[in-house]
C-alpha positions, 0 to 999 in steps of 0.5 A, spaced: 500 500 500 502 506 497 503 512 503 498 516 499 493 510 499 494 509 506 493 517 508 487 516 503 484 511 508 486 515 514 483 521 512 476 517 510 476 514 517 477 521 520 471 524 516 467 518 518 468 519 525 467 526 524 460 525 522 459 520 527 461 525 532 456 530 529 450 526 530 452 524 537 451 531 540 445 528 544 450 523 547 453 525 554 460 527 553 462 521 558 458 516 555 462 509 554 458 507 549 460 510 543 463 507 537 468 510 532 472 507 527 479 505 528 484 510 524 490 506 523 493 505 516 492 498 516 489 496 509 482 492 510 481 495 518 474 496 519 474 495 527 471 499 532 473 503 538 469 505 544 471 512 545 467 517 549 465 524 546 469 527 551 475 523 549 474 523 542 474 531 542 480 531 546 484 527 541 481 531 535 484 538 539 491 536 535 490 535 528 496 530 527 493 525 533 489 519 531 485 514 535 487 506 533 486 500 537 492 497 541 497 494 536 495 498 530 500 503 531 505 504 525 512 506 527 514 508 521 510 514 521 507 515 528 509 514 535 504 513 541 502 519 544 497 516 550 494 510 551 488 507 555 486 500 556 481 501 550 485 505 545 492 508 543 493 515 541 498 516 535 501 522 533 503 522 526 511 525 524 514 528 518 510 528 511 504 524 515 504 529 520 504 534 514 498 530 511 494 530 517 494 537 518 492 539 511 486 534 510 484 535 517 476 536 516 476 541 522 481 546 519 478 546 513 471 549 515 
């Protein structure tokens, strides 16, 4: 899988998660029943991650941060910034970080 297609997958999952978050505004910020898509760069990964709206908002506050399942991190383009029992927050580095900032749907609003 090329770097461009990996970035496209991550961008798509982030946009889907943004839509999930938009539709979940009636849900309490600390409700643990929310499910978002893993934002990893693995081809064919459509796994879900349990994340509260407050946790999601905290991660999305930084354009280079993504939510992934434990073990789905890619050390060639990111490092683990934070861990929980349910998910990891990874921070993109180098070109992947630039791509994340440029394609962040919140910065393009």
